[in-house]
C-alpha positions as CSV (number, residue, x, y, z in Angstrom):
1,M,35.0,94.8,78.6
2,E,37.2,97.7,79.5
3,V,38.3,101.1,78.4
4,Q,41.7,102.5,79.3
5,G,42.9,106.1,79.0
6,R,43.1,109.4,80.7
7,I,40.2,111.1,82.4
8,K,39.2,114.2,80.4
9,V,35.9,115.2,82.2
10,I,34.2,114.1,85.4
11,G,30.6,115.3,85.6
12,E,28.5,116.1,88.6
13,T,26.0,113.5,89.9
14,Q,22.6,114.1,88.4
15,T,19.3,112.9,90.1
16,F,16.2,112.2,88.1
17,G,12.5,111.7,88.9
18,S,10.8,111.0,92.2
19,N,12.5,107.6,92.6
20,G,15.9,109.3,93.0
21,F,17.7,107.7,90.0
22,R,21.3,108.9,90.0
23,K,23.8,109.1,87.1
24,R,27.3,110.5,86.8
25,E,29.3,110.7,83.6
26,V,33.1,110.5,83.0
27,V,34.9,111.0,79.6
28,V,38.0,108.9,79.1
29,T,40.3,109.7,76.2
30,T,42.1,106.6,74.8
31,E,45.8,106.8,74.0
32,E,46.2,105.3,70.6
33,Q,46.9,106.6,67.1
34,Y,43.5,108.1,66.8
35,P,42.4,108.9,70.4
36,Q,38.7,108.4,71.2
37,H,36.7,110.4,73.8
38,I,34.5,107.7,75.4
39,M,31.7,108.8,77.7
40,V,30.9,106.2,80.4
41,E,28.0,106.6,82.7
42,F,27.9,105.3,86.3
43,V,24.5,104.8,87.8
44,Q,23.0,104.6,91.3
45,D,25.5,103.6,94.0
46,K,28.3,103.3,91.4
47,T,28.3,107.1,91.0
48,D,30.4,107.3,94.2
49,L,33.2,105.3,92.6
50,L,34.3,108.5,90.8
51,N,34.7,110.6,94.0
52,S,38.4,109.7,94.3
53,Y,39.5,110.4,90.7
54,Q,40.7,113.6,89.0
55,V,40.9,114.9,85.5
56,G,44.2,113.9,83.9
57,Q,44.5,110.6,85.8
58,Q,45.2,107.3,83.9
59,V,42.4,104.8,84.5
60,K,41.0,101.5,83.5
61,V,37.2,101.3,83.5
62,N,35.2,98.0,83.4
63,I,32.1,98.5,81.3
64,N,28.9,96.9,80.1
65,L,27.3,97.9,76.8
66,R,23.6,98.5,77.2
67,G,21.0,98.8,74.4
68,R,17.3,99.5,74.5
69,E,14.4,99.8,72.1
70,W,11.8,102.6,72.2
71,V,8.7,103.2,70.1
72,N,7.8,106.8,69.6
73,P,4.2,108.2,69.5
74,Q,4.3,107.9,65.7
75,G,5.0,104.1,66.0
76,E,8.6,104.3,64.8
77,T,11.0,102.1,66.6
78,K,14.3,103.7,67.8
79,Y,17.3,102.1,69.3
80,F,19.7,103.6,71.9
81,N,23.0,102.4,73.2
82,S,24.9,103.4,76.4
83,I,28.2,102.5,78.0
84,Q,27.8,101.8,81.7
85,G,30.8,101.6,84.1
86,W,30.8,99.3,87.1
87,R,34.4,99.5,88.2
88,I,37.3,102.0,87.8
89,E,40.9,101.7,88.9
90,A,43.9,104.0,88.6
91,L,46.8,102.9,86.4
92,Q,50.3,103.6,87.5
93,A,52.7,105.2,85.1
94,E,54.7,102.4,83.6
95,T,58.2,102.2,85.1
96,A,61.1,99.8,84.5
97,S,60.4,96.5,86.2
98,P,62.9,95.8,89.0
99,E,63.2,92.2,87.8
100,M,64.7,93.2,84.5
101,P,68.5,93.5,84.3
102,P,69.9,96.8,83.0
103,V,70.8,97.0,79.4
104,P,74.6,97.0,79.0
105,P,76.1,100.0,77.1
106,T,76.7,99.4,73.4
107,D,80.5,99.5,73.8
108,A,80.3,96.4,76.0
109,F,79.7,94.2,73.0
110,E,82.7,92.8,71.1
111,P,82.4,92.8,67.3
112,A,82.2,89.4,65.7
113,G,85.4,88.2,64.1
114,D,85.8,88.1,60.4
115,L,83.9,85.3,58.8
116,N,85.6,83.6,55.9
117,D,84.2,81.1,53.3
118,G,85.6,78.2,55.3
119,D,83.3,79.0,58.2
120,H,79.9,77.6,57.3
121,D,77.4,75.4,58.9
122,D,75.1,72.6,57.6
123,L,72.0,74.8,57.3
124,P,70.4,74.4,53.8
125,F,69.7,78.2,53.5
């Protein structure tokens, strides 16, 4: 799966516990009718992938959805979801493709001649 958009926030790397678990979060704002602010976490060695990116940059982030179950001390089961990134790449601003021919100006088209009732084809509609 992937998320595309503009980087809104890049967090600092956080380290947890004695085992040195590392996590870094990035918020990507999608560019659609109703933009969404998607928080993606990068963990362990993947935290370094964010070093070369800046706020405002257009990116595509490859993600995995993670879910886990937890039973609290009262015996209630809770479920938690996270979005984990494993790759990020910059998107270039869309430019006109060099292979596409230029669009001719509108005055280059000649108007169609007058059609009269005698000009018809064999189409049934």
